[in-house]
TORPA-4810 file (N, C-alpha, C, O; in nm, 3 decimals):
<nodes>
NODE_1_0.086_-0.118_0.000_0.000_0.000_0.000_0.090_0.124_0.000_0.181_0.136_0.083_M
NODE_2_0.065_0.213_-0.092_0.148_0.333_-0.100_0.102_0.435_0.003_-0.007_0.425_0.059_T
NODE_3_0.186_0.529_0.027_0.154_0.634_0.126_0.029_0.711_0.083_-0.055_0.744_0.167_R
NODE_4_0.014_0.740_-0.044_-0.103_0.814_-0.094_-0.231_0.734_-0.071_-0.333_0.791_-0.032_Q
NODE_5_-0.227_0.604_-0.095_-0.345_0.520_-0.077_-0.384_0.517_0.071_-0.502_0.524_0.104_T
NODE_6_-0.286_0.505_0.159_-0.313_0.502_0.303_-0.375_0.633_0.347_-0.470_0.633_0.426_A
NODE_7_-0.324_0.744_0.297_-0.381_0.876_0.331_-0.523_0.890_0.278_-0.611_0.944_0.345_D
NODE_8_-0.545_0.839_0.156_-0.679_0.846_0.097_-0.779_0.764_0.180_-0.891_0.807_0.204_D
NODE_9_-0.735_0.645_0.224_-0.823_0.561_0.305_-0.853_0.626_0.440_-0.965_0.619_0.490_E
NODE_10_-0.752_0.689_0.498_-0.771_0.758_0.626_-0.871_0.873_0.609_-0.958_0.893_0.693_K
NODE_11_-0.857_0.949_0.501_-0.949_1.059_0.474_-1.091_1.007_0.452_-1.188_1.069_0.497_Q
NODE_12_-1.104_0.896_0.383_-1.236_0.837_0.357_-1.299_0.789_0.487_-1.419_0.810_0.508_A
NODE_13_-1.221_0.726_0.575_-1.274_0.682_0.705_-1.316_0.801_0.788_-1.422_0.797_0.852_R
NODE_14_-1.237_0.907_0.789_-1.271_1.028_0.864_-1.399_1.090_0.811_-1.487_1.129_0.888_L
NODE_15_-1.411_1.100_0.679_-1.531_1.158_0.620_-1.654_1.075_0.654_-1.760_1.131_0.684_A
NODE_16_-1.642_0.943_0.650_-1.755_0.856_0.684_-1.792_0.872_0.831_-1.911_0.877_0.865_A
NODE_17_-1.693_0.880_0.919_-1.720_0.896_1.062_-1.789_1.029_1.088_-1.881_1.036_1.170_A
NODE_18_-1.746_1.134_1.021_-1.809_1.265_1.038_-1.953_1.265_0.988_-2.040_1.326_1.051_L
NODE_19_-1.979_1.197_0.877_-2.117_1.187_0.825_-2.205_1.114_0.925_-2.317_1.157_0.952_R
NODE_20_-2.155_1.002_0.979_-2.233_0.925_1.077_-2.259_1.008_1.203_-2.369_1.004_1.258_E
NODE_21_-2.159_1.081_1.247_-2.174_1.165_1.366_-2.281_1.272_1.342_-2.363_1.297_1.430_N
NODE_22_-2.280_1.333_1.225_-2.379_1.435_1.194_-2.519_1.375_1.190_-2.613_1.436_1.241_L
NODE_23_-2.533_1.258_1.130_-2.664_1.190_1.126_-2.714_1.162_1.268_-2.831_1.183_1.298_K
NODE_24_-2.623_1.113_1.354_-2.661_1.081_1.492_-2.704_1.207_1.567_-2.805_1.205_1.638_R
NODE_25_-2.630_1.316_1.551_-2.664_1.440_1.620_-2.798_1.496_1.571_-2.876_1.548_1.651_R
NODE_26_-2.824_1.486_1.441_-2.952_1.533_1.388_-3.067_1.449_1.442_-3.173_1.502_1.477_K
NODE_27_-3.048_1.318_1.449_-3.152_1.230_1.502_-3.178_1.261_1.650_-3.293_1.261_1.693_A
NODE_28_-3.073_1.289_1.726_-3.091_1.325_1.867_-3.168_1.456_1.879_-3.255_1.468_1.965_Q
NODE_29_-3.137_1.553_1.795_-3.207_1.681_1.799_-3.354_1.664_1.762_-3.442_1.725_1.824_A
NODE_30_-3.382_1.580_1.662_-3.522_1.554_1.625_-3.596_1.489_1.740_-3.711_1.523_1.767_R
NODE_31_-3.532_1.395_1.808_-3.596_1.326_1.921_-3.624_1.424_2.034_-3.730_1.419_2.096_A
NODE_32_-3.529_1.514_2.061_-3.551_1.614_2.167_-3.668_1.705_2.132_-3.751_1.736_2.218_R
NODE_33_-3.676_1.749_2.006_-3.788_1.835_1.964_-3.920_1.763_1.976_-4.020_1.822_2.017_R
NODE_34_-3.923_1.635_1.941_-4.047_1.557_1.951_-4.088_1.542_2.097_-4.206_1.554_2.129_A
NODE_35_-3.992_1.517_2.186_-4.024_1.506_2.329_-4.077_1.638_2.383_-4.172_1.639_2.462_E
NODE_36_-4.016_1.749_2.342_-4.062_1.880_2.388_-4.204_1.908_2.338_-4.286_1.964_2.411_E
NODE_37_-4.231_1.870_2.215_-4.365_1.892_2.159_-4.469_1.812_2.236_-4.577_1.862_2.265_A
NODE_38_-4.436_1.688_2.270_-4.528_1.606_2.348_-4.549_1.664_2.487_-4.660_1.663_2.539_L
NODE_39_-4.443_1.715_2.546_-4.453_1.773_2.680_-4.542_1.897_2.677_-4.619_1.920_2.770_A
NODE_40_-4.533_1.976_2.571_-4.613_2.098_2.561_-4.760_2.067_2.533_-4.847_2.147_2.565_H
NODE_41_-4.788_1.952_2.473_-4.927_1.915_2.447_-5.002_1.890_2.578_-5.123_1.912_2.585_E
NODE_42_-4.931_1.844_2.679_-4.994_1.808_2.805_-5.001_1.924_2.904_-5.062_1.911_3.010_H
NODE_43_-4.941_2.036_2.870_-4.947_2.153_2.958_-5.078_2.227_2.934_-5.125_2.233_2.820_E
NODE_44_-5.138_2.282_3.039_-5.258_2.362_3.017_-5.224_2.489_2.939_-5.115_2.546_2.954_P
NODE_45_-5.316_2.531_2.859_-5.294_2.651_2.778_-5.296_2.773_2.869_-5.372_2.775_2.966_A
NODE_46_-5.215_2.873_2.840_-5.220_2.995_2.921_-5.355_3.063_2.902_-5.417_3.049_2.797_P
NODE_47_-5.401_3.136_3.002_-5.532_3.201_2.989_-5.530_3.304_2.876_-5.428_3.369_2.850_P
NODE_48_-5.643_3.317_2.811_-5.655_3.417_2.705_-5.648_3.555_2.768_-5.673_3.570_2.887_A
NODE_49_-5.616_3.653_2.690_-5.602_3.790_2.741_-5.730_3.837_2.811_-5.720_3.904_2.913_Q
NODE_50_-5.847_3.804_2.759_-5.973_3.849_2.817_-6.002_3.777_2.949_-6.082_3.826_3.029_A
NODE_51_-5.939_3.661_2.974_-5.966_3.585_3.095_-5.883_3.633_3.215_-5.909_3.591_3.328_D
NODE_52_-5.785_3.718_3.193_-5.701_3.763_3.303_-5.774_3.870_3.382_-5.814_3.972_3.325_I
NODE_53_-5.794_3.848_3.513_-5.866_3.949_3.593_-5.783_4.076_3.607_-5.661_4.071_3.619_P
NODE_54_-5.850_4.187_3.604_-5.782_4.317_3.619_-5.791_4.360_3.764_-5.890_4.333_3.832_R
NODE_55_-5.688_4.426_3.810_-5.686_4.473_3.950_-5.699_4.622_3.957_-5.700_4.679_4.066_T
</nodes>
């Protein structure tokens, strides 16, 4: 194996690892957004402006 081929393979492995890492991070972010959306569905809605008593 020549030095150029070894460097090319190393670059290809690095590029593949970076792509996989980006996919994993995007999937984690999507999961967090989905969990937050579900959590907000179960919260009571804030009172409408007309429902707030005036002092």
